C-alpha positions in Angstrom: 170.2 41.8 3.4 173.2 43.5 1.8 175.3 40.4 1.9 172.5 38.5 0.1 172.3 41.1 -2.7 176.1 41.0 -2.9 176.1 37.2 -3.3 173.4 37.4 -6.0 175.2 40.0 -7.9 178.5 38.2 -7.5 176.9 35.0 -9.0 175.5 37.0 -11.9 178.9 38.6 -12.5 180.5 35.1 -12.5 178.0 33.9 -15.1 178.6 36.9 -17.3 182.3 36.3 -17.0 181.8 32.7 -18.3 179.6 33.8 -21.2 181.6 36.8 -22.4 185.2 35.7 -23.2 188.1 37.5 -21.7 190.1 39.4 -24.3 193.4 39.0 -22.4 193.1 35.2 -22.3 192.2 35.2 -26.0 195.2 37.3 -26.9 197.5 35.1 -24.8 196.1 32.0 -26.5 196.6 33.5 -29.9 200.2 34.4 -29.0 200.9 30.8 -28.0 199.4 29.6 -31.3 201.6 32.1 -33.2 204.7 30.9 -31.3 203.9 27.3 -32.0 203.3 28.0 -35.7 206.7 29.8 -36.0 208.6 27.2 -34.0 207.3 24.3 -36.1 208.3 25.8 -39.5 211.8 26.7 -40.9 212.4 30.3 -39.9 213.4 31.4 -43.4 210.3 29.9 -45.0 208.0 31.6 -42.4 209.6 35.0 -43.0 209.7 34.6 -46.7 206.0 34.0 -47.4 204.8 36.7 -45.0 207.2 39.3 -46.5 206.4 38.2 -50.0 202.7 38.6 -49.3 203.2 42.0 -47.7 205.2 43.3 -50.7 202.6 41.9 -53.2 199.7 43.5 -51.3 201.6 46.8 -51.0 202.3 46.9 -54.7 198.7 46.0 -55.5 197.5 48.8 -53.2 199.8 51.3 -54.9 198.5 50.2 -58.3 194.9 50.5 -57.3 195.3 53.9 -55.6 198.0 55.7 -57.5 198.2 54.0 -60.8 194.5 53.3 -61.5 193.0 56.4 -59.9 195.6 59.0 -60.8 198.1 58.0 -63.6 195.8 56.1 -65.9 193.1 58.8 -66.2 195.6 61.6 -66.6 197.9 60.0 -69.2 196.2 56.9 -70.6 192.5 57.8 -70.7 191.6 55.5 -73.6 193.4 52.6 -72.0 191.5 53.2 -68.7 188.1 52.5 -70.3 189.0 48.8 -70.8 190.3 48.1 -67.3 188.5 45.4 -65.2 186.7 46.6 -62.0 188.7 47.7 -59.1 189.7 45.1 -56.5 190.6 47.7 -53.8 188.0 46.2 -51.3 189.6 42.8 -51.4 193.2 44.1 -51.3 192.4 46.3 -48.3 190.7 43.4 -46.4 193.8 41.2 -47.0 196.3 44.0 -46.3 194.7 45.2 -43.1 194.1 41.7 -41.9 197.8 40.9 -42.4 198.7 44.0 -40.4 196.4 43.1 -37.6 194.2 46.2 -38.2 191.3 44.6 -40.1 188.8 41.9 -39.8 
């Protein structure tokens, strides 16, 4: 009786394992993809565009948080009225995604 229940639950567990992907295998596959991407491109080019993008996003983040929300209202109030809408949502999505913390 107990062996039959164990076999049934074991079969259900196997089906659930096939339906729900294993995070460790996904991470290993992503690691292999990243290694293949880096090995196929010139090392300097791969480092350059990522660091450039990181610096640009960091500067945009500083502008949106410090410049736009603090400095402009304090010192340039009339100039702040004509600024376009904030793009902080898009900048944060890109920056956190690049750091591996976002979407």
